[in-house]
C-alpha positions as CSV (number, residue, x, y, z in Angstrom):
1,M,0.0,0.1,0.2
2,N,2.9,2.4,0.8
3,H,4.8,1.1,-1.9
4,S,1.1,2.4,-5.0
5,A,1.0,5.5,-2.8
6,S,4.8,6.2,-3.2
7,L,4.2,6.0,-6.8
8,S,1.0,8.4,-7.2
9,A,3.0,11.4,-6.4
10,P,5.5,10.9,-9.1
11,T,2.7,10.4,-11.8
12,R,0.6,13.4,-10.4
13,R,3.5,15.5,-11.2
14,T,4.3,13.6,-14.6
15,R,0.7,14.6,-15.5
16,R,1.5,18.0,-14.5
17,T,3.8,18.4,-16.2
18,V,2.8,16.9,-19.7
19,L,-0.6,19.0,-19.1
20,L,1.7,22.2,-18.4
21,S,4.0,21.1,-21.6
22,L,0.8,20.9,-23.8
23,A,-0.5,24.2,-22.6
24,V,2.6,26.1,-24.0
25,I,3.0,24.2,-27.1
26,G,-0.7,25.4,-27.7
27,V,-0.2,28.7,-26.9
28,A,3.0,29.0,-28.5
29,S,1.5,27.4,-32.2
30,V,-2.0,30.0,-31.9
31,A,0.4,32.5,-31.3
32,F,2.5,31.8,-34.3
33,A,-0.5,31.0,-36.5
34,V,-1.6,34.6,-36.2
35,R,1.7,36.4,-35.6
36,R,1.1,38.5,-38.4
37,P,-2.1,40.2,-37.2
38,L,-1.2,40.6,-33.7
39,L,2.2,42.2,-35.0
40,M,0.2,44.8,-36.5
41,S,-0.9,46.3,-33.5
42,A,2.4,45.6,-31.4
43,P,3.8,49.4,-31.9
44,R,1.1,51.0,-30.7
45,C,0.4,48.5,-27.8
46,M,4.0,48.8,-26.9
47,A,3.8,52.8,-26.9
48,G,0.7,52.8,-24.4
49,R,-1.6,54.4,-26.4
50,W,-5.2,53.0,-26.3
51,H,-6.7,53.7,-29.6
52,G,-4.9,50.7,-32.2
53,C,-4.4,48.7,-28.8
54,Y,-6.9,48.2,-26.5
55,D,-9.8,48.7,-28.9
56,T,-8.9,46.0,-31.2
57,E,-9.2,42.6,-31.3
58,N,-5.5,42.1,-32.0
59,G,-4.3,44.3,-29.6
60,V,-6.5,42.7,-26.8
61,L,-5.0,39.4,-27.6
62,L,-1.4,40.5,-27.9
63,M,-1.5,42.0,-24.4
64,M,-3.0,38.8,-23.1
65,L,0.3,36.7,-24.6
66,V,2.7,39.2,-23.6
67,G,1.1,39.3,-19.9
68,L,1.4,35.6,-19.4
69,P,4.3,35.2,-17.7
70,L,3.1,38.0,-15.3
71,A,0.0,35.9,-14.7
72,A,2.1,33.0,-14.2
73,L,4.0,34.9,-11.4
74,V,0.7,36.2,-9.7
75,V,-0.1,32.5,-9.5
76,W,3.0,31.0,-8.1
77,A,2.5,34.4,-5.7
78,L,-1.2,33.1,-4.5
79,A,-0.2,29.4,-4.5
80,R,3.2,30.2,-1.9
81,F,0.6,32.4,0.0
82,R,-1.7,29.8,0.6
83,R,0.6,27.4,1.2
84,A,2.5,29.7,4.0
85,T,-1.3,30.0,5.5
86,G,-1.9,26.4,5.7
87,G,-4.4,26.7,2.7
88,T,-5.3,23.1,0.7
89,S,-5.0,22.6,-3.1
90,A,-2.7,26.0,-2.8
91,W,-2.0,25.3,-6.6
92,R,-5.0,24.2,-8.2
93,M,-6.8,27.0,-6.5
94,S,-4.6,29.4,-7.2
95,L,-4.1,28.9,-10.9
96,A,-8.4,28.4,-11.1
97,E,-8.7,32.1,-10.1
98,M,-6.0,33.6,-12.0
99,G,-7.8,31.4,-15.1
100,L,-11.0,32.4,-14.5
101,V,-10.3,36.3,-14.8
102,Y,-7.5,36.2,-16.8
103,G,-9.3,33.8,-19.3
104,T,-12.7,35.5,-19.6
105,V,-12.1,39.3,-19.0
106,P,-10.2,40.2,-22.0
107,L,-12.4,38.0,-24.3
108,V,-15.9,39.9,-22.7
109,W,-14.1,43.1,-23.1
110,I,-13.6,42.2,-27.0
111,T,-17.6,41.4,-27.4
112,M,-18.4,44.5,-25.9
113,M,-16.5,46.5,-28.0
114,P,-18.6,49.0,-29.9
115,G,-19.1,48.8,-33.5
116,P,-18.8,52.0,-36.1
117,G,-22.5,53.0,-35.4
118,A,-22.5,52.5,-31.1
119,G,-25.0,54.9,-29.9
120,T,-27.0,55.7,-33.3
121,V,-27.7,52.5,-34.6
122,P,-30.8,51.0,-32.9
123,G,-30.1,47.1,-30.9
124,R,-30.6,44.5,-32.8
125,V,-31.9,40.9,-31.5
126,S,-32.1,37.5,-33.3
127,L,-34.1,35.3,-31.5
128,I,-34.6,32.4,-34.2
129,P,-32.0,29.5,-33.0
130,L,-29.7,28.0,-35.2
131,R,-30.5,31.2,-38.0
132,D,-27.4,32.9,-37.3
133,L,-24.8,29.6,-36.5
134,L,-24.7,29.2,-40.6
135,T,-23.4,33.1,-41.0
136,M,-20.6,33.1,-38.4
137,G,-18.5,31.0,-40.1
138,P,-15.7,28.8,-38.7
139,V,-13.5,31.7,-36.8
140,G,-16.6,32.9,-35.8
141,I,-17.9,30.1,-34.0
142,G,-14.3,29.2,-32.6
143,G,-14.2,32.4,-31.5
144,N,-17.6,32.1,-29.4
145,L,-16.7,28.6,-28.2
146,L,-13.7,30.3,-26.3
147,I,-15.4,33.5,-24.8
148,F,-16.5,31.5,-21.6
149,A,-14.5,28.4,-22.3
150,A,-12.0,29.6,-19.5
151,L,-15.1,30.0,-17.1
152,G,-16.2,26.4,-17.8
153,F,-12.8,25.1,-17.3
154,F,-11.7,26.9,-14.0
155,A,-15.2,27.4,-12.1
156,P,-15.7,23.6,-11.4
157,M,-12.3,23.7,-9.9
158,R,-12.2,26.3,-7.8
159,F,-16.4,26.1,-6.7
160,A,-17.6,22.5,-5.6
161,V,-21.1,23.8,-5.9
162,L,-20.5,24.5,-9.9
163,A,-18.8,20.8,-10.1
164,S,-21.6,20.2,-12.5
165,V,-22.5,19.4,-16.2
166,P,-26.0,21.1,-15.9
167,R,-24.5,23.8,-13.7
168,I,-21.6,24.5,-15.8
169,L,-24.2,25.4,-18.6
170,A,-26.4,27.3,-17.0
171,L,-23.2,29.7,-15.7
172,G,-21.9,29.8,-19.4
173,A,-25.7,30.9,-20.8
174,G,-26.5,33.0,-17.7
175,C,-23.2,34.9,-18.6
176,S,-23.7,35.1,-22.3
177,A,-27.3,36.0,-21.9
178,L,-26.1,39.1,-20.0
179,V,-23.7,40.2,-22.3
180,E,-26.0,39.6,-25.0
181,T,-28.4,42.2,-23.2
182,A,-25.6,44.8,-22.4
183,Q,-24.4,44.7,-26.0
184,Y,-28.6,46.0,-26.5
185,V,-29.0,47.9,-23.6
186,L,-25.9,49.8,-24.5
187,R,-26.3,49.6,-28.6
188,L,-22.8,48.8,-29.3
189,D,-24.0,48.2,-33.0
190,R,-24.0,44.7,-32.5
191,V,-26.6,41.6,-32.6
192,S,-28.1,39.9,-29.3
193,S,-28.1,36.6,-30.8
194,V,-29.5,33.6,-29.4
195,D,-27.0,31.8,-31.2
196,D,-24.4,33.1,-29.4
197,V,-25.5,32.3,-26.0
198,L,-26.2,28.6,-27.3
199,V,-22.3,28.6,-28.8
200,N,-21.1,30.2,-25.9
201,A,-22.6,27.7,-23.4
202,A,-21.5,25.2,-25.4
203,G,-17.7,26.1,-25.3
204,A,-18.0,26.3,-21.2
205,V,-19.8,23.2,-21.0
206,L,-16.7,21.5,-23.5
207,A,-14.1,23.1,-21.8
208,G,-15.5,22.3,-18.1
209,L,-15.1,18.4,-19.0
210,A,-11.7,18.3,-20.6
211,S,-11.2,19.8,-16.5
212,R,-13.5,17.3,-15.2
213,H,-10.3,15.1,-13.6
214,W,-9.8,18.3,-11.3
215,W,-12.8,19.6,-10.3
216,R,-13.4,20.8,-7.0
217,T,-15.8,18.3,-4.5
218,A,-17.1,19.1,-1.2
219,E,-15.4,16.4,0.3
220,S,-11.9,18.4,-1.2
221,D,-13.1,21.3,1.1
222,P,-11.8,21.4,4.5
223,T,-14.4,20.5,7.0
224,P,-14.6,22.1,11.0
225,E,-13.0,18.9,12.6
226,A,-10.1,19.7,10.2
227,F,-8.9,23.0,12.1
228,P,-10.0,22.2,15.8
229,V,-10.6,25.5,17.5
230,K,-8.6,26.0,20.4
231,R,-10.7,26.7,23.6
232,S,-9.0,28.4,26.5
């Protein structure tokens, strides 16, 4: 029994190393594939200009890639702090928290960028399912799948209450519906489509299934008995 237990730790380390390597390779491959459009925004972004960088899709994606080392440093600092204070699952919790924010906020920012007729063009709504799906194209569908993918991947790793497929689906659909509603109310010259909600929610579920092995469970949460109260 001790022998099998001793094998489990190296196995877990190997699995983490493989997953980290695959993530790095994936990010590097995507960056290489879209290097030309991203580099078009590099001069403005490096100069700290808002226009041409943070108000463009290429600029936001470029800054996401540039900021990855800083995000990794924050994850390391959070994990160290948790370990120092006796926290459990320090690396998983820290990675999940950073992943939730870093992988979701910039993509939502992109979806909230106003079009050329923002403020003057009335809000447009498309409530017929699957009608807009045919006009999205592979790039549009892929982008919509990614918007809340980080939310679906990391949320059940951080919160045990979200560790189920129906709840991830509801979370993804609810967040997407809020974004589509905001686009309509703010008159951003974008079409608020039910198909966007469906594809966004599907992306969250698919990403959640990919992280199912690391979902947080009620049993993994610290219980009151694990931290006895000292009585005077």
